[in-house]
N, C-alpha and C positions, 0 to 999 in steps of 0.2 A: 607308260603309266599302268600300274597294276590296279585293276578294279576288283574290289571285294564287296559283293552284295551280301547283306546279312538279313535273313528272313526267318519267319517262324510260321507254322501252320496255325498257331494258337497264341493269343495274347497272354501276357502275364508270365512269360517264361524267361524274362531277363534279356531280351534281344537288344534293347537300347543300352542296357548296362554293359553288355559285352562289346557292342559297337564303339561306344564312347571310350571305354578303357583301353581297348586295342589301339584306337587312334592315338591316345596319349602315349602308350608304350612305343608305338612305331615312331612318333615324332621325337621322343626322347632318345631313340636309337639313331637319330640323325636323318631320318627320312622326311621329305616334304609331303605332308599329309593334308588331305581335304576330307572332312567328314560332312556328309550331306544327309539331312533329315528328310527322308522321302516317305515317312509315315504320315502322309498328308491326310488332314482331317482329325488326326489324333497326335499331333506333334508335341513331344515332351523331351526330346533329346537334350535340349538346352539345360534342363534341370539337372541331368546327370553331370553335365560339364560345370554346373554351378552358376548359370546365367539366369537373369530375369527373362520374362517373356520378351522375345525380340520384337522390335517395331516393324521390321521388314522381313518377309519370308518368301519362299518359293511361290506361294499363292498369288503374290503381286505380279510375278512374271507370267504365271499361267493365265491370269486374267487380263494381261496387257497393261496393267498399271505401272509396271516397271520394265522398260525395254532393255535397259543395260543390266544384263545378268550379273556382271562382275561386281556391281554395287551391292549385291546381296551377300557377297562373301565377306565374312568378318574375320579379323585376326583374333586369336585367343591369347591368353596370358602364357600359354605353353609354346615355347619356341618351335617353329616348324609346323604348327597345327592351325589350319584355317577351318572355319565352320560355315555351312550354309543352312540357315534355319528353315524349318518347314513352315506350315501355316495351318492353324485350326480355327481361324477367325472368318475366313472367306468361304462361303458355301460352295460346294462342288469341287473342291480341290482333290478330294479323295477319288473322284471318278473322272479321270482324264480322258479327253477325246484323243483319237489317234494323232491328230495334228499337234495337239499340245504335248503329247508324250514324245513324239519325234523331235519337236523343238527343244524340249528339255534334255533329251538324250544328246542332241547335237551340242548344247551348251556344256554339258558335263564332259563330253569327250574332248572338247576344246581346251580343257584344263590341263591336257597332257604336257604342254610345253614347260610348265613350272610345277608339276606335281609328280611325285613318285608313287604314291598310293592314294587311291580314291575309295573311301568306304561309304557304302550306301546303306543306311538304316531304313529298311523297307517296312511297310505296314504288315500286320498279321493277316493271314487268309490267302486266298488264291484269286484275287481279282486280276484281270488280264494285265493291267498296268504293272502290278507287283511282279507277275511272272516275267514280263518283258524286261523289267529292270534286272531281275535275278539272272536272266539269260544273257546279260551283257558280258558275263564271265562264265567260263566252264568250271570254275572252282568256287562257286558261291557257297556260303555257309548257312546251314539250317540249325537254329537253336531249338532245342526241345528240353523236356523235363521227364522224369520217370512216371508221371501220372498217365493213366490210360488215355485220356482225351488228348493230351499233348503228344504222345507217341503216335496215336492214330492220325492226328492232324498233320504231323510232320511227314508221315508217309503219304497222306493225301496231297500235301503240297508238292512233294517230289513227283507224284503221279501226274498231277496237273501240269507241272513244269515239263515233263516228258511229252505230254499230249500237246502242249502249246508249242514245243520245239518242232513237232511234226507239222503243225499248221503253218509255222513260219518258213519251213523248208519246202513243203509240197505246194507248188503253185497251182492256181486255178486252171482247170482244163486238163490236168494230168490225171491219169488213172489212179494214182496214189491219193490225190486230193478227193476225187470222186468216191474212193473207198472210205476215206475218213468221214465224209459227209453221210455216206450210207450207214456207217456204224453209228454215227451220232443220231441220225433220224430213227434208227431202229432201236434206240435206247441202249446201245452198247458203247456209249461215250465214256467220259472220264471215270464214272463210278464203277464201270465194269471193264475197264481197260486191262487188257492182257497183252502187253506190248510184244513179247516174243512171237506170239501167234500172228498178230497183226503185221509185224514186219516181215515175217516169212511169206505171208500172202502178198504183200506189196512187192517183195523181191521177185515173186513169180509173175505178177501182173505188170510191173513197171520197173524194170531193172535200172534205168538211168536215175529215176527218183530215189530208188533204194540206195544206190551208190552215193548220191548226194547226201542223203540222210545219214548214212553210215559214217561218212567223213565228219559230219558235225556231231553226231551222237557219241562217237568214240572220244571226242574231246570234252565231253560233258561228265565231269566227276565231282559232284557236290561233296561238301565236307560237313561233318556232323559235330556238334558240341552238346554234351548232355549236362544241363545246368540243374541247379537246385536239388542235388542228390543229398541224401541223409545217411546212406549206408553203402558200403562197397557193392552189395548185391544190386543196388539201383543201376550201376553201370552196365549190368548184364542186359538191361532192357534194350540197349543199343543194338544188340544182335537181332532182335525181332525186326527192327527197321531194316537192317542189312539184308536179312533173309528175304523179306517181302520185296525189297527193291531188286534183288538178284533174280528171284523167281518170277515175279509178275511184271517187272519193268525192264529186265535185262540191263539193270543199272548198277554200277559199282560205286559205292560211297566210301569215303575215307573218314576215319575217326580222328578228330583233333584233340579230344580230351574231355575231362569232366571238371565240373566246378561244384563244390559243396555249398549248400545253403549256409549263409553266414550273415548274422544279424548286424555285423559291422557295416554292411552296405547301407543299411537304413541310417546309421549314425553318420556315415560319409555323405549321404544325400542331404541330411539335415545341416551338415557343415558346409555344404556347397562345394564339395571337392570330389573328383573321381576317386574311387577307393584305392586305386594303385598309387595315388599321391597321398591320400589321407593316412593309409596304413599299409605301406609296401610289403611288410612282413606277414600280413594277414593271410589266411588260407586262400581266400578268394583272389586276392591280388597276386599271390604266387602262381595260382592256376592260370590266370590271365597272362602273366609274363611267360609262362611255359608254352601256352598256346601261341602267343605272338612269336616266340622264338621258332616254333615249328613252321609257322607260315613264312617267316623271313628266310629260313634255311631251305625251304622247298623251292624248286624252280617254278617261276611264274608261267613258263611256257611248257611245263611238263604236264601233259594231260593224260598220258597213258601210264597206268599203274599196274604192276604185276600183282598176281594173287597174293604173293608173299608180302608185298608192301602193304596191302590192305589188311591181311591177317595180322601183321606186326602192329599196325596202327590200333587195331581193336584190342590186341593183347596188351599193348603199352598203356592204353586207357584204363584197362582193368587193374594193371599194376599200380598206376598212379592213384586210382581210387583207394586201393589198400593202404598205400603209403600216407595219403592225405588223411585217411580216417584215423590212423595211428597218431598223426600230428594233431588232429582235432581233439582226440581224447587226452593227449598230453597237455594241450592248451586249456581244456576244461579243468583238468586236475590242478594245473598251476593257478588258475583263477580261484578255485576252491581253497587251496592252501594259503593264498595271499589274502583272502577275505574279500576280493573284488566280486566274487560270485558266492552268494550264500546258498545254503541248502534249500531255503525257501524258493530262491530264484530257479534252482535246478528242478525242484518239484513242479513249479509253474511251467517250465519249459517242456518237461515230459508230458504234463497234462495237455498242453497246447498241441504237441505232436500227436498224442493219442486222439485228440479231436480231429486233427487233419487226416489221420489214418482212417478214422471212422467215416469221414466224408468220402474218402477215396474208395473205401470198400462199397459204400452205397452206390457210388458212381460206377464202379466196376460191375456190380450186380445188374445195374440198369442197362449197361452196354451189352452184357451177356444176354439179357432178356431180349434186347432188340436184335442182336445177332442171331439168336435161336429162332426168333420169329421170321427174320429174313431168309434163313436157310430153309425153314419149313415151307416158304413160299417159292422155293426154287432158285434163290439168289446164288450166284457163283461169282467169285472175285474176277 
């Protein structure tokens, strides 16, 4: 069974949209797919699939009200796709205890006998439960957007995932674990994590723990999707995440592709249909089909990527951004000529985008101010 955790460092970047539509595409390709809503406390994945709020969800199992986990799994109208609803009605489901998390993981892994692909739609942020679910696979997907905060939070998520991986590998009593604890207590924890330096020191102090970590970390190659872009230049933002991961985390990430902002998704949501079914030829649907094809073609047990393969994935994403932008412009032109889109509609669209750009500029200036203040106080990444 192939496990695909889908996460984001920040909410509102389209994580559930991508998870649900990928699940639909995989199922329609003949795979047996289970889609699990693990955004506990803020579950809304059912809306993307076009379902009303489910009566039973994971929260019932977590709190012991539903012992038979299999009864939470529902068949969808899409052949080959089953769904496990989350829960936002029962307090405490977002903050799982270790025993609850382990029990849930055990149930999810038990689906292997009749499941080809298990997609986990995780909550936003870096809670320990989210990180542990993400680390169930070495090829988890991080969804981000070109906004400054989204990019920053995507990097922070990968940073914390790397740090969490260390804690799961280095056992208590080892010199490596003691070193991690020392770094954390000295204030050099996740926020000031510089993995290459830390790993080099652990290699010298505790060679057995280093070898164990290296074997796991070399199989950890998260994948990136840049969503909600408006211009081909937005795709270049992905390189910032890549460079930061390589320099500060010693981590290689692969680019799965870009998805343009498309208002058709709102229409599909209101129509209670995944966008890949509502309008398969739309820009957003075609991007999701393209990403799904890349995932299916890649080996699920191939964790080692060459530098060339990673370079190619980023270059391909840039090329796709250029092609999709041309298609987007052709689509707008067709709408104008057909009368489906008036000049007034176009003007309103431009105005709304200018408003969004204005907000992003203010947000960017605020972050620059905070960064300058942190540097003046001696902060180092």
